[in-house]
N, C-alpha and C positions, 0 to 999 in steps of 0.2 A: 288551775286552779288548784288540782290535786296532786302536784309534784311535790315530791319530798322535800324540795328545796321551799317551796311556799308552806307545807304543812311546818317545817322545822323554824322556818323566820315566824310563823304564827304563834308557834306554841313556846320554843326555846326562845328566839329572838337575834340578835346579830352576834356572832362568836367573838370573843374577846370584849363585848359590852354587856350583855345580858347573859351568857354562859362562856363557858370553856370547855376545852377537849383536851383531854389527858394523853398519855402515850401510847395508850391500849385504843385509842379512838371513842372513849366513852364522854360523853356529855356529862357537865356537872356545873353548879353553881357554887360559886365562892360564899361564904357568909355574908360579906358585902354585897355582893349581887342581891342575894336574896333580900338582905335589910333596904335594899333600896328599890325593889320592885313592891310598892305600895299601890295604893289604889290611884293617887295622881298621876304614879309614874305609867303604870297601865294603861291610864287615860291618854297621857301623853304620848306615848310611843306607840300605841295602836294596838296593845293587847286585847285591850277591853273592846275596841271597835271590830276586831276581826273574828272574836270568841262568839259572835251572835249569828251572823249572815254569811259568814265564808263557808264554801263547802270543805269539810273535814273529814277525817278519818274516825274512827271509832276511838274513843279516848284511850282505851287500852290495846291501840295497836301498836306494834313494833315496827320501825324502820327498818329499811334494807339492811341498814348497817348494825343492827341490833340494839340501838339506842332506844327508849321509851319514844313514842308520839307526845306523851303527855308529860310534863316536868315532873308531876307528883310521884309517876309512876315510875321513875328511873330509882333504881334502889340507893344509890349514892346520894341522890337529893332528899329523897324520903328519910334517909335515915338522920339526917341533920336536923328535922323535925322532931325526932323522938327524944322523949327522956331517958335516963340511964336505966331505970327500970323499965320501960318498954324495949328498948334495946337486948338487955339481959333475957327478956322472955323469947324475943325472936331467935337470939342466938342459942337458946336451948333446944329450940324447935331446928335449928340449922338453917335458918331462913333470914332475909332481910327484909322483908315486907309480908305484911298479913297475906296478901294474894297469892304470895308463894304456897300458902298452905291448901289451897284448892288444888284440885284435879285437873288438867287441862278439859276444856269442853270437847265433848263429842261431835265432830263435823256432823251437820245433818242438812242434807241438800234439799228439805222441804222446808225448811225454815225461813220466815216463821208462816206456821199455818193460817193464821188469824188473816193473813195478804191474800189467800186464795181469791182469784176474782170470782166473784158471782154474778150471775145475770140479774138484771133488774126483775122483779117480781118472781123471782124463781124461790122455791120452798125453802134452799138455804138462805136466801137474802130476806124474805120474811121470818124465818127462825130468827135471826140474828137481830132484826130490828123489834121483833115481840119480844125477845130476852132483853133487849136493852131498855124499852119501856117499863118492863117489870122492875127491872134493876132500879131504875129512877123513882117509880114508884113505891116498891116496898124497902129497900134500904135505907132510906130516910126515916121510915117509918120504925123498923126494926130498932134503928140505933136511937130514936127519940122517945119509943115507949118505956112505959113503967114496966119493971121487972114482971109483975105479975101479970102482964098483957103479951110479954115477949112470944111465948108458946104459939099463941093463939094467932098472932101477926105471922110468925113463922110458918104455921101451919096452913095459911090462908095463902101464903106466898107459894108454898110449895106445891099447893092444890092447882093454882094457876099454872106454874111452873110445868107440873104434870100433863096439861092439855098441850103443850109443844111437843112437834114430832122430834124430840131429841134424838132417838135413836135413827132416823132418816139422816140426822144431820151429821151425827157421828158416822155413818155409813158412808155418805157424802165424802166427809173430810179424810176418812180411811182409804178411798178410793183416788183422792186427789194425791194425797202422800205416798202411796205405791206407784202412781204414774211419775211424782218427782223423781222417785228413788230409780224408777227403771230408767228414766232419761238420763241420769247421773252415771248411771252404770253402765251406758254403751259408748 
């Protein structure tokens, strides 16, 4: 299901029908193809069906041949959706897409830290459960309270949050990160 052939079919469709390939191997869509891929077409073609439950790469992924997995992430296609003023702005920066303005992400062998397994009823699992309960209790209060009462609700929240062993949770998380980094460096 996660083959590049299936990922291409799911995102780009069928060569010659919903996308083209130039002499350099770059995928693109003609204006005619862009115009025909509306909601009824997406439904009948299967784009919509496979966009929900089909296993897929991250939408910002790049295929092995250098093409974007996601059609909208392909600079050539994205450029077709821009106004002349948008194109001029990007041209001044020497890029074709806004995302090219960002630095490459730093690979982190421990990501995501929130996904570290926690034993049932462990201090870490109980800390997270208590923090979640407080968030559900106090955040709506903070949003809905009148400005004159906001500081009092915030202080109450911080007082309750202060009762949690956050230092212990942070220590445990740091140990987990160090273990993952050590494993990745072996």
